[in-house]
N, C-alpha and C positions, 0 to 999 in steps of 0.2 A: 132182347138183343144185348150182348155183352159189350164191354168197353175194350178199347185197344190202346196200347202205348207204342209209340214209335221213337226210335233212337235216330239222331241225325249226326252224321260224321262229315268231315270235310276231307276231300282227296284232291290231288292234282294229277291230271292226265297230260301226257305229252305226245307230240307227233311232229314229224318233219314235214308233213303234208298240209295239215289244216287244223283250225280250231275245232271243227266238227269231229275230226278223227281223234283229237286230243280228248274231247268230252266223251266220245264213245269208248275210248280206251279206259278212261277213269271208271265208267259204269261197268263195262264188261269185265274188267279185272277185279273190281270189287265184288261182282256177282259170283266169282269163283269161290269166295270164302264167306260171304254173307248170304243169309236166307231172307226171302220175302222182301226184296227191294220194292219200294213203292213209288217214290218221286225222286227225280234228280233235277237240281236247280243250278244252273250255271251262275256263279256269283262274281267271277272275274275272268277276264281273258287277258293274256299278255304273251309276249314272245321273247325269245333270246336272240341277241344280235351279236355277230362277230365280224369285225372289220366292215361294218356298214351293211352286212347281209343278214337277212333273217335265217337263223339256223334251226329254230324249232318253235312250235306253237304250244302254249300251255293253257289249260282250262281248269280253273278252280271250281269244284263241283260239290255242293252239299247233297248228300244222298240220305234218304230216310228209309228205314226198314223196320218191320214189325218186331217189337221186343217180345220174346217168349220167356216168361219166368220159369223158375225151377218147378218141376213136378207137373 
């Protein structure tokens, strides 16, 4: 059995509806350009506020994907 290497990146997803949608947006948008996504870990949740009202939800997500070397 071979060994595997994984790269971890941090992305921030946003949504006007919920933190769940924000996290989903982060993963699904990342999946459009990255291959072999393995794990997504929500590391921070926050929101933007304007005049006392919540205007958007943000999820900071660490995403790991399998690293494929050259050749």
